[in-house]
N, C-alpha and C positions, 0 to 999 in steps of 0.2 A: 731826219725829221720824224719819220714813222716811229722810230724807237723812243724818241723824246715824247711824242704824243701818247704812246702806250703807257709810258712811265707816269706821266702827269695824270692821265685819265684814271689809271688804276689807283694812284695815291689819293687823288681828290675824291674819288668815289667812295673809298674806304673811310676817309676822313668825314665825309658827309653822312654816310649811313651807319657808321659804327655807334654813335650815340643812341640812335633809334634801336639798334640791336641790343645795346646794354639795357635800355629801359624795358624792352620786351622780355629779356631773359630774367631781369629782376622781378618783373610782374608775375612770371610763371615759376619763380623761385628756383631757377636753374643756377644755383650758386656753387662755388668751390667747396668741396668736402675735403678737409685737411686730415691727413693720416695721424693717428695717435703717436706715430714715430717721428713726426716732424719736429723741428726745433720749436721751442715755446713761442718765440717771437713771430712765428709764421702762422700760428693758430688763430690770430685775429683777422686772417684773410678769408675766413670761411663765408663771409657775406659777399665776396666778389664773384660775379657771374663767370661761368665758363662757356666754352664753345665759341670764343671769339675767332677761332680758326675758320669758322664757316665763311666769314666775310672775305678773308684773304685766300680762300679757295675759289669761291664763286667768281669773284671779280677777275682775277688773272685768266681763269679758264674761259670766261665769256669773251674777254678782250682778245685772247689768242685765237679763239675760233673765228672771230670777226676779221682779224688781221692776217690770217693765214690763207693764202690762195691754194686751191685744190687740196683742201684739208684731208679729204678721204683718201687721197693718194700719198699723203705724207705719213708713212708708217712711224717715223721717229717721233714726230709731234704727237701722234695718236697714242703711242706708248707712254710718253711723258704725261699726257693728260689723263690717261687711264690709271697710271700708277698714282699720280697726285690725288685724284678724286677717290680712287679705290682705297688707298690707305687712310684717306680722310674719312671715308664711310666707316671703316673699321673703328677708328678713333671715336667717331660720332656715336656709334653703337655703345661703346664703352662709357662715354660721357653721359649718354642718355640714361643708361641703367643706373649709373652712380647718382645722377640728379634725381631720378625718380625714387630710388631706394633711400636717399639721404645718407648714404655711407659710401665706403670705398669698394663695395662688392659689385663691381661692374662685371665685365667679362672675366672669366677665369684666365689666369696666365696661359694655360695650355690652349684654351679656345682662341685667345688673341693671337698667339704665336702660329697656330694652325692656319688661321685666316690670312696672316701675313705670308706664310709659306706658300699657300695655295695661289695667292695673287702673284707672288714672285715666279712661280712655275708657269703661270699663264703668260706673264711678261716674257719669260725666257722662250717659250714656244713661239710666240709672235715674232720676237726678235730673231730667233734662229732661222726663221723662214726666209729672211731676206738679207741678213748680215753675216759677216765673217766672224767666227767664234774665236777671236784672238785678242791678245792684249799687247799694248806697247810698253816695253820696259822703260823705266825712268832712266834718264841720262843717256843711255845708249841709243834709244830710238828704235831698237830692234823689235820686231813683232814676233810673238810666240803664239802658235796655234794651239788652242786648248781642247778643241773638239767638245766632247761630252762633259769634260771637266769645267767647261765654261759655265755650265748650269750650276755647279757647286759655288762658283764665284758669285754668280747672280744671287743665289739664295743667301749667301753670307752678306753681300752688299746690301740687299734690300731689307732683310730682317735686321741686320746689324745697324744700318743707318737710321732706319725708322725708330728703333728702340734707343739708339744713342741720343737722338734729338729729344726724345721723350724723357730720358734720364737727366738731360741738361736743363729741361724746363722746370726749374725750381725757384727762380728768383725773377723779380720784375724786370723784363726786358732782356733777360739772359739768352734764352734760346732764339728768340726772334732776331735779336741783334747779331748773334753769331752766325745764324743762317743767312741773313742778308749780306754779311761780309763774305761768306763763302760763295754765295751766288754771284757776287761782283767778279770774283776771279773766273768763274765759269762763263760769265758774260763776255769777258775779254777773250777767253779761249774760243768761244763760239764765233766771235767776230773775226778772229785770226783765221779760223777754219772756213770762213765764208758761210757759216750756218746762221743766217739772219732769222730764219724761222725759229730756231731754238733761242736766239737772242731776244726775240719778241716775248716769248714766254718768260724768260728769266727776268728781263727788265720790268715786265708787268708784275711779276711776283715781288720783286724788290720794291717797287712802288707801293704795292699793297701792304708789304711788311712795314714800310716806313709809316704809312698811315695807321697801321695797327699799333706800332710802337709808341705813337703819340698818346695812346690811351693805355699802354701797357707798362711804360716805364714808371718807376716808383714815384708816387704810390699808384699801383695799377688799378684801373677801373674795370678791367676785364682780363681774363686769362684765355689763352688759346685752347687749353685742354688737350686731351689725346687727339681730338679732331684735327687740331693744327699741327701738333708735334709729329704725329705719325705721317701726316701728309707731307710735311716739309722734309722729313728724313727720306721718304720714298722719292720725292722729287729730286733731291740731291743725287741719289743712287741712279735714277733713270737718266738724268742729264749726263752724269759721268759715263754711263754706258753708251748713250747715243753719240756722245762726242769722242768715244773711244779713249777716255782718260780715266779708266777704272782705277788704276793704281794711284793716280794723282789725287783721287778723293781722300785717300788716307792722309795725305799731307795737307790739302786744302781744308779738310774737315778735322784738323788735328785736335781742336778743342773737344769735339765730340768723341774722338778716339780715346783721348786721355781720360775723359769722364767715365767712359765705359770700361776701360781697362782697370781703373781704380776700383770700380764697383766689383768687377770680376775677381781681382786680387783680394779684396777685402772679404768677399764671400768665401773664397777658397781658403784663406788664412783662418777665418773663424771656424770653418768646418774641419780643417785638417789639424791645425795646431791650437785651436781655441784661443786665438789672440787676434787683435786688430793690428793691421799694418798702418792704417791711416786713422786720424782722429775721428773722422766721420766721412761717410760717402752717401750720395754723390759728393765729390771732392769740393765743390764750391761752398758747401756748408762748413767745411773745415776752416775756411778762411774767416768766416763769421765768428766761429768759436774761438779763433785766435785773436779776435778783437777788431777785425776789419769790418767796416760798415757794409751793408748790402749794396748800396750804390757804388762804392769804391770797388767791391768785389766784381760786380758786373762790368764796370769799366776796365778792370784788369783783364777779365776774360775777353772782352772785346778787343783789347790791344793784342792779346795772345792770338785771337782769331785773325786779326789783320796780319800779324807776323806769319801765321800759317798760310794764309791766303796768298801773300806775296811770295813766300818761298815756293809754295805749290805751283803758282803761276809761272815763276821763273824756271822751275824744274821742268814743267810741261813744255814751255817754249823751247828750251834747250834740247828737249827730247824729240822735237818735230823732225 
């Protein structure tokens, strides 16, 4: 009952307050700034406000704080909340600068990455003070102690996951829907592990994302911006770490992994052999160029996300 209440409260709160946030952001002209490299059909979205992620950050955090007993003694939840809000603040800074300057010159890539890296290090230090630095291998269920190398895994997980969701956030409803799907898999894992505290946060975030998607699916009335995408990526990484399902994140978040790998391969190919491997990256744009509509492309990626979540969930269960 508590989980259902958290879900409904979060979803209804976002549904109620989001229109007011949209009006406010439009009034102060915090609109989407489209890159000159975007596909032509996406340049008409420059009037859509950004920073919608503010709403689905604040609401789940507030609900989780109210619903968690002995919050200050629960290091796992504190790490998740700190990561979620911390990466959200990094994204907020970037969005703020973009909105103020009216171009895409927000934080420099190096500045943004450094901030993500520093936060990941802080998370690792807090986590290492009370948890075992090991990972569970998929299928076998065997545990491998990594020691100091666990820090490298954390840095890759947190910076990689946050940037992966950010890369995926290119179509109406795409990143939000894929994240909600991945979170559902982690919700089941949290319940199976008896981690109802983590389940409260996850279900609250899922509810908030559903409320957000009501205003974000095509035609989008608001975008999450880096505020939302970096926060969601950080949350996925933190949840996977706290639930000790670090390697499962690769499967459950398969859509984000593929999006990122395609961009990396494309950049490497252009630099090394001066040729493109893919028609366009991030790869979701390639489907549009091939004639698929935006809504159909998003639905296809949602289906792929469901497949990844189901496979990742089953793999994790069999690894217990």
